[in-house]
C-alpha positions in Angstrom: -18.8 1.6 -8.7 -17.6 3.6 -5.8 -14.1 4.9 -5.3 -12.1 4.0 -2.2 -8.6 4.3 -1.0 -6.9 1.9 1.2 -4.3 3.6 3.4 -1.5 1.9 5.3 0.8 3.6 7.7 3.8 1.4 8.2 7.6 1.0 9.1 10.3 -1.6 8.8 10.2 -3.9 11.7 13.6 -2.5 12.9 16.5 -0.4 11.5 18.3 -3.7 10.7 15.4 -4.6 8.6 15.4 -1.4 6.4 17.0 -3.1 3.3 14.6 -6.0 3.2 11.7 -3.6 3.8 12.7 -1.5 0.9 13.3 -4.5 -1.3 10.0 -6.2 -0.3 7.6 -3.4 0.4 8.7 -0.3 -1.7 10.1 -2.3 -4.7 7.7 -5.2 -4.9 4.6 -5.1 -2.5 3.3 -1.8 -3.9 3.4 -2.8 -7.5 2.1 -6.4 -6.6 -0.9 -5.0 -4.7 -1.6 -2.5 -7.5 -2.1 -5.3 -10.0 -5.1 -6.6 -8.0 -8.4 -6.5 -9.8 -10.3 -3.2 -9.2 -7.1 -1.5 -8.1 -6.4 1.5 -10.2 -3.2 2.9 -8.7 -0.8 2.3 -5.7 1.7 4.6 -4.4 4.1 4.9 -1.5 5.5 7.9 0.1 8.1 8.5 2.9 7.7 11.2 5.5 9.5 14.3 4.5 8.5 16.5 7.7 5.7 17.2 10.1 2.8 19.4 9.4 2.0 22.1 11.9 2.0 20.5 15.3 0.5 17.2 14.3 2.0 13.9 15.5 3.7 11.8 12.8 2.7 8.2 13.3 4.6 6.6 10.6 7.6 7.0 8.2 5.8 5.5 5.3 2.4 5.9 3.8 0.9 3.6 1.1 -2.2 4.6 -0.9 -4.2 2.5 -3.1 -6.9 3.6 -5.2 -9.8 1.2 -5.9 -13.1 1.1 -7.6 -15.6 -1.6 -6.0 -19.2 -2.0 -5.2 -18.1 -1.8 -1.5 -14.9 -1.8 0.7 -16.0 -5.3 1.8 -16.0 -6.6 -1.8 -12.5 -4.8 -2.4 -11.2 -6.4 0.8 -12.4 -9.8 -0.3 -10.9 -9.5 -3.7 -7.5 -8.3 -2.3 -7.4 -11.1 0.2 -8.1 -13.6 -2.6 -5.5 -12.0 -4.9 -2.8 -12.1 -2.1 -3.5 -15.7 -1.5 -3.0 -16.6 -5.1 0.7 -17.5 -5.7 0.1 -17.3 -9.4 -1.9 -14.1 -9.5 0.6 -12.5 -11.8 3.9 -13.0 -13.2 5.8 -11.2 -10.3 3.9 -12.8 -7.6 6.2 -15.6 -6.8 9.3 -13.2 -6.6 7.4 -11.1 -4.1 6.5 -14.1 -1.9 10.2 -15.4 -2.0 11.5 -12.1 -0.8 9.1 -12.3 2.0 10.4 -15.7 2.7 13.9 -14.6 2.6 13.0 -12.0 5.3 12.0 -14.9 7.6 8.8 -13.0 8.6 6.7 -10.0 7.2 9.3 -7.2 7.0 6.8 -4.5 7.9 5.1 -3.0 11.0 1.7 -1.7 10.3 0.9 1.2 12.5 -2.7 1.8 11.0 -4.8 0.8 7.9 -8.1 1.3 6.6 -10.5 1.8 3.6 -11.9 5.2 3.1 -14.8 6.0 0.7 -14.4 9.0 -1.6 -16.9 11.7 -0.6 -15.7 14.6 -2.7 -12.8 15.4 -4.9 -11.3 18.8 -6.2 -8.7 19.3 -8.8 -5.9 21.7 -7.8 -4.0 23.9 -10.2 -1.4 22.2 -12.4 2.1 22.8 -11.3 3.8 25.6 -13.3 0.5 27.1 -14.6 
């Protein structure tokens, strides 16, 4: 199987939606999506500061590590997983939180599947 990452650049839909974004996206969506078959790990990061003179296009970055035969297969499995209200024990709560928001409480600034080409291990912190 090939290793992929699914990356999302996202924001709350407005400053007023920060609390529901935190509850739905940070506290529930990352874990929910990480339980999808073939998904190895899910993480979310908040922007701490710019790098060099580069533009920052999002305050939040989600990264999902996935193993699949193709990104199309990974996308299909993810879409089927997300459509299943009983995919796992916490699925219904995740969907109820989204319904409480009245809309999807997230603005997606960019997203895509990336195939691993090379990986290098850095030194361990403190060594």
